[in-house]
C-alpha positions as CSV (number, residue, x, y, z in Angstrom):
1,X,0.0,0.0,0.0
2,X,1.3,3.5,-0.8
3,X,1.9,5.7,2.1
4,X,-0.2,8.9,2.6
5,X,0.9,12.4,3.8
6,X,-0.2,14.1,6.9
7,X,-2.7,16.4,5.1
8,X,-4.5,13.4,3.7
9,X,-4.5,11.7,7.0
10,X,-6.0,14.8,8.7
11,X,-8.7,14.9,6.0
12,X,-9.6,11.3,6.7
13,X,-9.8,11.9,10.5
14,X,-11.3,15.4,10.2
15,X,-8.7,16.9,12.5
16,X,-5.9,19.4,12.0
17,X,-2.5,18.5,10.9
18,X,-1.0,20.0,14.1
19,X,-3.3,17.6,16.1
20,X,-1.7,14.6,14.3
21,X,1.7,15.9,15.0
22,X,1.0,16.4,18.6
23,X,-0.5,12.9,18.8
24,X,2.8,11.3,17.4
25,X,4.8,13.4,19.9
26,X,2.7,12.2,22.9
27,X,1.5,15.6,23.9
28,X,-0.8,15.6,27.0
29,X,-3.3,18.1,25.5
30,X,-4.7,15.3,23.3
31,X,-7.2,12.8,24.8
32,X,-6.2,9.1,24.9
33,X,-9.1,8.2,22.8
34,X,-8.1,10.8,20.0
35,X,-4.5,9.7,20.2
36,X,-5.4,6.0,19.7
37,X,-7.7,6.8,16.9
38,X,-5.0,8.8,15.0
39,X,-2.3,6.2,15.6
40,X,-4.7,3.4,14.6
41,X,-5.7,5.1,11.3
42,X,-2.1,6.0,10.6
43,X,-1.1,2.3,10.9
44,X,-4.0,1.3,8.7
45,X,-3.2,3.9,6.0
46,X,0.5,3.4,6.2
47,X,1.2,7.0,7.3
48,X,4.9,7.7,8.1
49,X,5.6,10.9,10.0
50,X,8.4,13.0,8.5
51,X,10.3,13.8,11.8
52,X,13.1,15.4,10.0
53,X,10.9,18.0,8.4
54,X,9.2,18.5,11.6
55,X,12.5,19.1,13.4
56,X,13.6,21.7,10.9
57,X,10.3,23.6,11.2
58,X,10.6,23.7,14.9
59,X,14.3,24.4,14.8
60,X,15.1,21.4,16.8
61,X,17.9,19.0,16.3
62,X,16.4,16.2,18.4
63,X,20.0,15.7,19.7
64,X,21.6,16.2,23.0
65,X,25.3,16.5,23.9
66,X,27.0,14.6,26.7
67,X,30.4,16.0,27.6
68,X,32.6,13.8,29.8
69,X,36.2,13.8,30.9
70,X,36.7,10.1,30.0
71,X,34.9,7.0,28.9
72,X,37.4,4.3,30.0
73,X,36.1,4.8,33.6
74,X,33.3,2.5,34.2
75,X,31.4,5.3,36.0
76,X,31.0,7.4,32.9
77,X,30.1,4.5,30.6
78,X,27.2,3.6,33.0
79,X,26.1,7.2,33.3
80,X,26.0,7.6,29.5
81,X,23.9,4.4,29.3
82,X,21.4,5.9,31.6
83,X,21.3,9.2,29.7
84,X,20.9,7.4,26.3
85,X,18.0,5.3,27.6
86,X,16.0,8.5,28.5
87,X,17.1,10.2,25.3
88,X,15.9,7.3,23.2
89,X,12.6,7.1,25.0
90,X,12.1,10.9,24.1
91,X,13.1,10.3,20.5
92,X,16.4,12.0,20.7
93,X,20.0,11.1,19.7
94,X,23.0,11.5,21.9
95,X,26.4,13.0,20.8
96,X,29.4,12.2,23.1
97,X,32.1,14.7,23.5
98,X,35.3,13.5,25.3
99,X,37.5,16.2,26.9
100,X,40.2,13.9,28.3
101,X,40.3,16.3,31.2
102,X,41.6,19.0,28.8
103,X,40.1,22.3,29.7
104,X,40.8,23.8,26.1
105,X,38.7,21.0,24.6
106,X,36.0,21.7,27.1
107,X,35.9,25.3,26.0
108,X,36.0,24.4,22.3
109,X,33.1,22.1,22.6
110,X,30.9,24.5,24.4
111,X,31.9,27.3,21.9
112,X,30.8,24.9,19.1
113,X,27.6,23.7,20.8
114,X,26.3,27.2,21.6
115,X,25.6,27.7,17.9
116,X,22.7,25.5,18.2
117,X,23.9,22.1,17.1
118,X,22.2,20.4,19.9
119,X,19.0,21.1,22.0
120,X,20.6,20.5,25.4
121,X,23.8,19.5,27.2
122,X,24.6,17.2,30.0
123,X,28.1,17.6,31.3
124,X,30.7,16.4,33.7
125,X,33.4,19.1,33.9
126,X,37.2,19.1,33.8
127,X,37.8,21.7,36.4
128,X,41.3,22.8,35.2
129,X,40.5,26.6,35.3
130,X,38.7,29.1,37.5
131,X,37.3,31.3,34.7
132,X,34.1,29.8,33.5
133,X,32.8,32.8,31.6
134,X,32.7,30.7,28.4
135,X,29.7,28.8,29.9
136,X,27.7,32.0,29.7
137,X,27.4,31.5,25.9
138,X,25.2,28.5,26.6
139,X,23.1,30.4,29.2
140,X,22.6,33.3,26.8
141,X,21.3,31.0,24.1
142,X,18.9,29.3,26.5
143,X,20.3,25.9,25.8
144,X,19.4,23.8,28.9
145,X,22.5,22.5,30.7
146,X,22.7,19.9,33.4
147,X,25.9,19.1,35.3
148,X,26.5,15.6,36.8
149,X,29.1,14.2,39.2
150,X,31.7,16.9,38.5
151,X,30.3,20.4,38.6
152,X,31.3,24.1,38.7
153,X,29.9,25.7,41.9
154,X,30.0,29.1,40.2
155,X,27.8,28.2,37.3
156,X,24.1,28.4,38.2
157,X,22.3,25.4,36.5
158,X,20.8,22.0,37.5
159,X,23.1,19.5,39.1
160,X,23.0,15.8,39.8
161,X,25.6,14.6,42.4
162,X,26.2,12.0,45.1
163,X,26.7,12.4,48.8
164,X,30.5,12.7,48.5
165,X,31.2,14.2,51.9
166,X,29.2,11.6,53.8
167,X,30.8,8.8,51.7
168,X,34.3,10.1,52.3
169,X,33.7,10.5,56.0
170,X,32.4,6.9,56.3
171,X,35.3,5.4,54.2
172,X,38.0,7.1,56.2
173,X,36.2,6.1,59.4
174,X,36.3,2.5,58.1
175,X,40.1,2.7,57.6
176,X,40.5,4.1,61.1
177,X,38.4,1.3,62.6
178,X,40.6,-1.2,60.7
179,X,43.6,0.2,62.7
180,X,45.1,2.5,60.1
181,X,47.0,5.4,61.6
182,X,48.7,7.0,58.5
183,X,46.0,7.3,55.8
184,X,47.1,9.0,52.6
185,X,44.4,10.7,50.6
186,X,45.0,10.6,46.8
187,X,43.5,13.2,44.7
188,X,43.9,14.5,41.1
189,X,42.3,17.9,41.4
190,X,41.7,19.4,44.9
191,X,40.2,22.6,43.4
192,X,37.2,20.8,41.8
193,X,34.1,20.8,43.9
194,X,34.0,17.0,44.0
195,X,37.6,17.0,45.1
196,X,36.9,19.5,47.9
197,X,33.9,17.6,49.2
198,X,35.7,14.3,49.3
199,X,38.8,15.7,51.0
200,X,36.7,17.5,53.6
201,X,35.0,14.2,54.6
202,X,38.4,12.8,55.0
203,X,39.7,15.6,57.1
204,X,36.6,15.7,59.3
205,X,36.6,11.9,59.9
206,X,40.2,12.0,61.0
207,X,39.4,15.0,63.4
208,X,36.3,13.4,64.9
209,X,38.2,10.2,65.5
210,X,41.0,12.0,67.4
211,X,43.5,11.5,64.7
212,X,46.0,14.1,63.6
213,X,45.5,15.8,60.2
214,X,48.8,15.8,58.3
215,X,48.7,17.9,55.1
216,X,51.7,15.9,53.8
217,X,49.4,12.8,53.6
218,X,47.2,14.6,51.0
219,X,49.0,13.5,47.7
220,X,48.5,15.3,44.5
221,X,48.4,12.9,41.6
222,X,47.7,13.1,37.9
223,X,45.7,11.6,35.0
224,X,48.9,9.9,33.8
225,X,49.6,6.3,34.9
226,X,53.3,6.5,34.7
227,X,53.5,9.8,36.7
228,X,51.2,8.3,39.3
229,X,53.4,5.2,39.6
230,X,56.5,7.3,40.3
231,X,54.5,9.5,42.8
232,X,53.2,6.5,44.8
233,X,56.5,4.7,44.8
234,X,57.9,7.7,46.6
235,X,55.0,7.9,48.9
236,X,54.9,4.3,49.9
237,X,58.7,4.3,50.4
238,X,59.1,7.5,52.4
239,X,55.7,8.2,54.1
240,X,55.0,4.5,54.8
241,X,51.1,4.8,54.9
242,X,49.1,2.0,56.3
243,X,46.0,3.2,54.6
244,X,45.1,4.7,51.2
245,X,41.9,6.5,50.4
246,X,41.9,7.1,46.6
247,X,39.5,9.8,45.3
248,X,39.1,8.3,42.0
249,X,39.3,4.8,40.5
250,X,42.6,5.2,38.5
251,X,44.6,6.1,41.7
252,X,43.5,2.9,43.5
253,X,44.5,0.8,40.4
254,X,47.9,2.6,40.3
255,X,48.3,1.8,44.1
256,X,47.7,-1.9,43.3
257,X,50.5,-1.9,40.7
258,X,52.9,-0.2,43.0
259,X,52.1,-2.5,46.0
260,X,52.8,-5.4,43.7
261,X,56.0,-4.1,42.6
262,X,57.2,-3.2,46.1
263,X,55.9,-6.5,47.7
264,X,53.4,-4.6,50.0
265,X,50.6,-6.8,51.0
266,X,47.2,-5.1,50.4
267,X,44.8,-5.9,53.2
268,X,47.4,-6.4,55.8
269,X,50.4,-4.1,55.3
270,X,48.3,-1.4,53.7
271,X,44.5,-1.0,53.3
272,X,42.9,0.6,50.2
273,X,39.5,2.0,49.5
274,X,38.3,4.3,46.6
275,X,35.5,5.8,44.7
276,X,34.8,3.4,42.0
277,X,32.1,1.7,39.9
278,X,34.6,-0.9,38.6
279,X,32.7,-4.0,37.8
280,X,35.8,-6.2,38.4
281,X,36.5,-4.7,41.8
282,X,35.4,-8.0,43.5
283,X,37.7,-10.0,41.2
284,X,40.9,-8.1,42.0
285,X,43.5,-9.7,44.3
286,X,42.5,-8.8,46.9
287,X,39.0,-7.6,46.1
288,X,38.8,-3.8,46.3
289,X,36.7,-2.0,48.8
290,X,34.8,0.8,46.9
291,X,32.5,3.7,47.4
292,X,30.1,2.8,44.5
293,X,28.2,5.6,43.0
294,X,24.8,5.0,41.3
295,X,26.2,6.0,38.0
296,X,23.3,4.7,35.8
297,X,20.7,6.4,38.0
298,X,22.6,9.7,37.9
299,X,22.6,9.6,34.1
300,X,18.9,8.8,34.1
301,X,18.2,11.7,36.6
302,X,20.3,14.2,34.7
303,X,18.5,13.3,31.4
304,X,15.1,13.5,33.0
305,X,15.9,17.0,34.3
306,X,17.2,18.1,30.9
307,X,14.0,16.9,29.1
308,X,11.8,18.6,31.7
309,X,13.6,21.8,30.6
310,X,13.2,21.1,27.0
311,X,9.4,20.5,27.4
312,X,8.9,23.5,29.6
313,X,11.4,26.2,28.4
314,X,9.6,28.9,30.4
315,X,10.8,27.1,33.6
316,X,14.4,27.0,32.6
317,X,15.3,29.1,35.6
318,X,13.9,26.6,38.0
319,X,17.1,24.7,38.6
320,X,17.2,21.4,40.3
321,X,19.9,20.0,42.7
322,X,19.6,16.3,43.1
323,X,21.9,14.3,45.5
324,X,21.9,10.5,45.3
325,X,23.4,8.1,47.8
326,X,26.5,6.0,47.2
327,X,27.3,2.8,48.9
328,X,30.4,1.7,50.8
329,X,31.2,-1.9,49.9
330,X,33.8,-3.5,52.1
331,X,36.0,-6.1,50.6
332,X,39.3,-7.8,51.3
333,X,41.5,-4.8,50.4
334,X,40.5,-3.2,53.7
335,X,39.1,-6.1,55.9
336,X,42.3,-8.3,55.4
337,X,40.1,-11.3,55.7
């Protein structure tokens, strides 16, 4: 059967073409009965809606951008899966932009996207600079923006995060309860909001337990595995920690490598815990204690907020701040059992 166009379908149903368009887009201003009648007749007459032409008329790309610092990290791959599911349910495509924690790339992506290539942006930031004025380009264009996990505190927009302070506090207390007296805190970027919150939880937990806070036990690391290996070899040799709290996954893995090379027994000589969504954490030798963030749920929540903004552009100033709970999972790297 030959397909018909929207005008012919409207004539058959005795409704307007705009009513048919809204029915296919699931608008709530059309009754369930009318919607079912339109969809049924469309199927019977082989009507295929031209979404591309509709998008062009509405000046919509039906695409959102997701900007992340990395995708090798299991956390971000899970978050992207959550975002993509919500986008797909809304008939949108997802473009992934990878910054590799390069601030210049982040600025370039935002500059490109503010020209209207996408309808909205979900972003986890790099945090390598204090001047975030380039973000105002997006705000001036009224392109909805949602931060997740890593955020800029000075940029006013919707944000989805986890209870990083509480999680860090509990993880540090766990190490103390396991007998650790010299706990090093490994961090990549102390100036990023997420780094500040996690480090503050570490400090406060030490203080409340009566332990001395030693600034020299806060170790600045990098995103480079070779550099981190050299840094940790020096730390383990000269500072001789009995506990390691890694603020990000890669630093815990680097610690495993160094401990192996230096014949340091994880779980007995030194105890390690970290923020991680690593699926193989239970399979490491010994299994790795983790603070596991609800990465998929964070992606879903960030996407839902974005699509609420897209559906109700007049409410774009009603910013949402959502905080989800992480889970401390104790395994052999800290229990020594």
